C-alpha positions, 0 to 999 in steps of 0.5 A, a space after each residue: 476472523 479476529 485481527 490476530 487470527 487474520 495476521 497469523 493466517 495471512 501476513 506471511 503470504 501478504 509479505 511474499 506477495 509483495 516481495 513477488 510483485 513490488 519494489 519500494 524506492 525512496 522518493 525524497 530529495 537526498 538532503 531532505 530535512 523533516 522535523 529537524 532531523 536528516 532522513 535516511 533510508 536503506 531504500 534505493 532512490 526512485 531516480 535509480 528505478 528502471 521501469 519495464 513496460 509491464 511495470 508502473 510506479 505508484 507514488 505513495 506519499 513517502 515512497 514510490 512503489 514499482 508494481 509489476 502488473 503481470 505478477 500483480 494480476 496473477 495475485 489479484 484473486 488471491 489478494 481479493 480472497 484474503 481481503 475478503 477475510 479482513 476483520 475490519 471490512 467496514 472500516 476499510 470500505 469507509 476509508 482506513 488509515 495505513 498505520 491501523 491497516 498495517 497493524 491489522 495485517 502484521 506488516 511493517 511500514 514499507 510492506 504496507 505501503 507496497 500492499 496499498 500500491 499493489 491493491 490500487 494498481 489491481 483495483 482492490 481499493 483507491 489510494 487517496 493521498 494529497 497528491 492524488 486530490 491536489 495535483 498542484 502541490 509538491 510531494 514535500 508539501 503534501 507531507 508537511 501539510 496534510 499527512 499528520 491531519 489524517 489526509 492519507 488513506 485507502 477507500 475500499 468502495 472500489 472492490 467492496 463487498 468482496 465476495 466470499 471465497 469458494 475455497 480457503 487459501 493455505 498460508 
């Protein structure tokens, strides 16, 4: 399947799964200044998030993503089936940059980070960030020192190869 065909077939379905099972939160300090500019976002702040027992907060470097585990588990087979049709499986298994991943899925930046967190929680891939690799550094240090050098990616070695689906998902 080609990238454009994948986007046309699955981007709407992925966006719906993301909306049903996750919420994005801004995890930065209110007055954080990056690259000589104030950072503003329309997301609620992580401090305002309330977690139910069936929810987990995932640090995805720029944002925190609240994942409803019950809903995520319900969608897990569908996500695995969708990703079995992903046109760049080898790149995913080797570790892919989230920006390239977003482009090839037809998602915006927040949806991409939410999908990354969702997939990590249900075991589709590992989310590799400076914070997950170096627990002694702060989020701000992780962003400034490592993100721009490509040290943020997903590794599909957890769930790949994904078995071929028995039926097609209709988007």
